[in-house]
C-alpha positions in Angstrom: 52.5 99.1 -33.3 48.9 97.9 -33.2 47.1 100.0 -35.8 43.5 100.2 -34.8 40.6 99.7 -37.2 38.7 102.7 -38.4 35.5 102.3 -36.4 33.2 105.2 -37.0 31.4 107.1 -34.4 28.1 108.5 -35.6 25.1 110.7 -34.8 21.8 111.9 -36.5 21.5 115.7 -36.5 18.2 117.5 -36.9 19.7 120.1 -39.3 20.3 120.2 -43.0 23.3 118.3 -44.3 24.9 121.3 -46.1 24.7 123.4 -43.0 26.4 120.7 -40.9 29.1 120.2 -43.5 29.9 123.9 -43.4 30.4 123.7 -39.7 32.9 120.9 -40.1 34.7 122.7 -43.0 34.9 126.1 -41.3 37.8 125.9 -38.9 37.1 129.3 -37.4 33.9 127.9 -35.8 35.5 124.9 -34.2 36.3 126.3 -30.8 32.6 127.3 -30.5 31.3 123.9 -31.9 33.7 121.3 -30.6 34.4 121.0 -26.8 38.0 119.7 -27.1 39.1 122.4 -29.6 40.8 125.5 -28.1 42.1 127.2 -31.2 42.7 126.5 -34.9 44.9 128.4 -37.4 45.0 127.9 -41.1 48.6 127.8 -42.2 48.0 127.4 -45.9 45.5 126.1 -48.4 42.4 126.8 -50.3 38.8 125.4 -50.8 39.9 121.8 -51.4 43.1 121.4 -49.4 44.5 123.0 -46.3 47.1 122.8 -43.6 46.0 123.6 -40.0 47.6 124.0 -36.6 45.2 122.8 -34.0 45.3 123.3 -30.2 43.0 121.0 -28.2 42.6 118.9 -25.1 42.8 115.1 -24.9 42.2 113.1 -21.7 42.4 116.4 -19.8 45.8 117.5 -21.2 46.6 120.3 -23.6 48.1 119.4 -26.9 48.9 120.9 -30.3 49.6 119.4 -33.8 49.5 120.1 -37.5 46.9 118.5 -39.7 46.3 118.4 -43.5 42.7 118.2 -44.8 41.1 117.3 -48.1 37.7 118.8 -48.5 35.0 117.6 -50.9 32.0 119.8 -50.6 30.0 117.9 -53.3 30.3 114.6 -51.5 30.3 116.4 -48.1 33.4 114.6 -46.9 36.5 115.9 -45.2 39.6 113.7 -44.9 42.3 114.6 -42.4 45.7 113.3 -41.3 48.2 114.6 -38.7 51.4 115.8 -40.2 53.5 115.0 -37.2 51.8 113.4 -34.2 52.7 114.0 -30.6 53.5 111.0 -28.4 52.0 108.7 -27.4 50.3 109.0 -30.9 52.5 107.6 -33.7 50.0 108.5 -36.5 46.4 109.7 -36.9 44.1 110.0 -39.8 40.4 110.0 -40.4 37.3 111.3 -42.3 34.1 113.2 -41.6 31.1 112.0 -43.8 27.8 113.9 -43.9 24.8 112.1 -45.5 21.4 113.8 -46.1 18.3 112.3 -44.5 14.6 113.2 -45.1 13.1 116.1 -43.2 16.1 118.4 -42.9 18.2 115.9 -41.0 21.5 114.2 -41.7 23.7 111.3 -40.6 27.3 112.3 -39.6 30.0 109.6 -39.3 33.5 110.3 -37.9 36.2 107.7 -38.8 39.6 107.5 -37.1 42.7 105.3 -37.9 45.7 105.6 -35.5 48.6 103.8 -34.0 50.9 104.3 -31.0 54.4 105.6 -31.2 55.7 102.5 -29.5 54.4 99.0 -28.7 53.5 100.0 -25.1 49.9 98.8 -24.5 49.4 101.7 -22.1 50.0 104.2 -24.9 47.5 102.5 -27.2 44.9 102.5 -24.4 45.5 106.3 -23.8 45.0 107.0 -27.5 41.9 104.8 -27.7 40.3 106.6 -24.7 41.2 110.0 -26.1 39.9 109.3 -29.6 36.6 107.8 -28.6 36.0 110.3 -25.8 36.7 113.2 -28.1 34.7 111.7 -31.0 31.6 111.4 -28.8 32.1 114.9 -27.4 32.6 116.4 -30.9 29.6 114.7 -32.5 27.3 115.7 -29.6 28.5 119.2 -29.7 28.2 119.4 -33.5 24.6 118.2 -33.2 23.7 120.7 -30.5 25.3 123.6 -32.2 23.8 122.8 -35.7 20.3 122.2 -34.3 20.3 125.4 -32.3 21.5 127.4 -35.3 18.8 125.7 -37.5 16.1 126.6 -34.9 17.1 130.3 -34.8 17.9 132.6 -31.9 14.3 133.1 -30.6 12.9 136.2 -28.9 15.5 136.4 -26.1 18.5 136.4 -28.5 19.4 132.8 -28.1 21.9 131.1 -25.9 25.0 132.2 -27.8 26.4 135.6 -26.9 29.5 137.4 -28.2 30.8 140.8 -26.9 33.9 143.0 -26.6 35.5 145.3 -24.2 38.2 147.6 -25.6 40.7 150.1 -24.2 43.3 152.3 -26.0 46.8 152.1 -24.5 49.6 154.7 -25.1 52.2 152.1 -24.9 53.9 149.1 -26.6 52.2 145.9 -27.7 55.0 143.8 -26.1 54.3 145.4 -22.7 50.6 144.7 -22.9 51.2 141.2 -24.1 53.7 140.6 -21.2 51.1 141.6 -18.6 48.4 139.3 -20.2 50.9 136.5 -20.7 52.2 136.5 -17.1 48.9 135.2 -15.7 50.8 133.5 -12.9 51.2 137.0 -11.4 47.5 138.0 -11.6 46.8 137.2 -8.0 49.2 140.0 -7.1 48.2 142.3 -9.9 44.4 142.0 -10.2 42.0 142.6 -7.3 39.4 140.2 -8.6 41.8 137.2 -8.8 41.8 135.2 -5.5 44.0 132.3 -6.7 45.9 131.3 -9.8 48.0 128.3 -10.8 49.7 128.4 -14.3 51.3 125.5 -16.1 53.0 125.8 -19.5 53.5 122.2 -20.9 55.1 123.7 -24.1 56.0 127.3 -25.1 52.9 129.3 -25.8 50.5 126.7 -24.5 49.2 127.3 -21.0 46.8 125.7 -18.6 45.4 128.3 -16.2 43.5 127.5 -13.0 42.0 130.5 -11.4 39.5 131.6 -8.7 37.9 135.0 -9.5 35.5 137.2 -7.6 32.4 139.0 -8.9 31.3 142.4 -7.7 28.8 140.7 -5.3 31.7 138.9 -3.6 31.0 135.4 -5.0 34.0 133.3 -6.2 34.1 131.2 -9.3 36.7 128.5 -10.2 37.7 128.2 -13.8 40.2 126.1 -15.8 41.4 127.5 -19.1 43.7 126.4 -21.9 45.5 129.4 -23.4 47.3 129.7 -26.8 49.7 132.7 -26.6 50.9 134.3 -29.8 53.4 137.1 -29.1 52.8 140.1 -29.3 49.4 140.1 -30.9 46.9 137.9 -29.1 46.1 135.3 -26.5 43.2 132.9 -27.3 41.7 130.7 -24.6 38.9 128.3 -23.8 37.5 127.5 -20.4 37.4 123.7 -20.0 35.8 124.3 -16.6 33.3 127.1 -16.9 31.1 128.4 -14.0 27.3 128.4 -14.3 25.3 129.6 -16.1 27.7 129.0 -19.0 28.1 125.7 -20.9 30.8 127.3 -23.2 33.2 130.2 -22.8 35.9 131.0 -25.3 37.8 134.3 -25.4 40.7 136.2 -26.7 42.9 139.2 -25.8 43.6 141.1 -29.1 46.4 143.7 -29.3 46.2 145.9 -32.4 48.6 148.7 -33.4 47.2 152.2 -33.7 48.9 155.6 -34.0 50.7 156.4 -30.8 50.0 153.0 -29.2 47.7 150.0 -29.3 44.1 149.0 -28.9 43.5 146.1 -26.6 40.3 144.1 -26.8 38.9 141.4 -24.6 36.4 139.3 -26.6 34.1 136.7 -25.2 31.8 134.1 -26.7 29.5 132.4 -24.3 26.8 129.7 -24.6 24.2 129.9 -21.8 23.2 126.5 -20.2 19.5 126.9 -20.5 18.7 123.6 -18.8 20.3 124.7 -15.5 19.3 128.4 -15.1 17.3 127.8 -12.0 20.1 126.2 -10.0 22.6 129.0 -10.9 20.4 132.2 -11.0 17.1 131.3 -9.2 13.9 129.6 -10.2 12.5 132.7 -11.9 15.5 133.4 -14.1 15.1 133.3 -17.9 17.5 133.4 -20.8 17.5 137.2 -21.0 18.4 137.3 -17.3 21.3 134.9 -17.8 22.6 136.9 -20.8 22.6 140.2 -18.8 24.3 138.5 -15.8 27.1 136.9 -17.9 27.6 140.1 -19.9 28.1 142.2 -16.8 30.1 139.7 -14.8 32.6 138.9 -17.6 32.6 142.5 -18.9 33.4 143.9 -15.4 36.4 141.6 -14.8 37.6 142.3 -18.4 37.5 146.0 -17.8 39.5 145.7 -14.6 42.2 143.6 -16.3 42.3 146.0 -19.3 42.8 149.0 -17.0 45.7 147.3 -15.2 47.3 146.2 -18.4 47.0 149.8 -19.7 48.7 151.1 -16.5 51.4 148.5 -16.7 52.2 149.3 -20.4 52.0 153.1 -20.0 54.3 153.1 -17.0 56.9 151.4 -19.3 56.3 153.5 -22.4 
């Protein structure tokens, strides 16, 4: 099957080793830290061993798998192995290693060992490109996130922004979920959606291409991977996000309450500070970008929530 050698990818990070190890160990942070990761759920485990379901992209496709991890906080090492790999992958394992360096820096190495499901050279080439592409992306993202966190948010609040929009619905969770899940109908149902194409490569895993309008009439194209978990939430990550964002993850959360449900649209955004001028004008600063993103995303979320509320209450 052509098992490949465990060649490490590595990077030096200008942040303390323990802080970087915590980012690797804390799966809830992964969608914010690692570009390919869309969503992670801990299925079972404790501080030293755990079993995870991971949704991520590889070579532009959406995929999901279950991994087991062994965590050694003293040595700052995390070993992982896929429980059941998806073709063309026949098996996948590896290890994160974090080594302290002088001056609040550390050396991070990421090892992988893998083989193809068959002897087809094209499968092995696909895996090789996916692993090495994702490894480089993950290490670069880990360094950027850890270094920004170590430096602190600064006077403008920093490039990372999280906010919610919530509405109470006098209706059923399943009806709200149905409206949010059926994104292929949003062009007909939502005034700010100009175009939508939805692909569902496996149940509950969606790829959503969409053109949306802002209140000033501008249109933005986005491409998102969505993980749909009936009837409680839909988690997504934009793999093509409009300026001035370099990261946009979000979720639709449906919580039971007396007489109905509360529905929340939650956004986490990282502002692309290096390209503010090209997207917002030469005089724009980080505070301007934070206000712009908060209002643009918040306005569209409020419209979607109002329509989801009407849809569910009509069926109550």
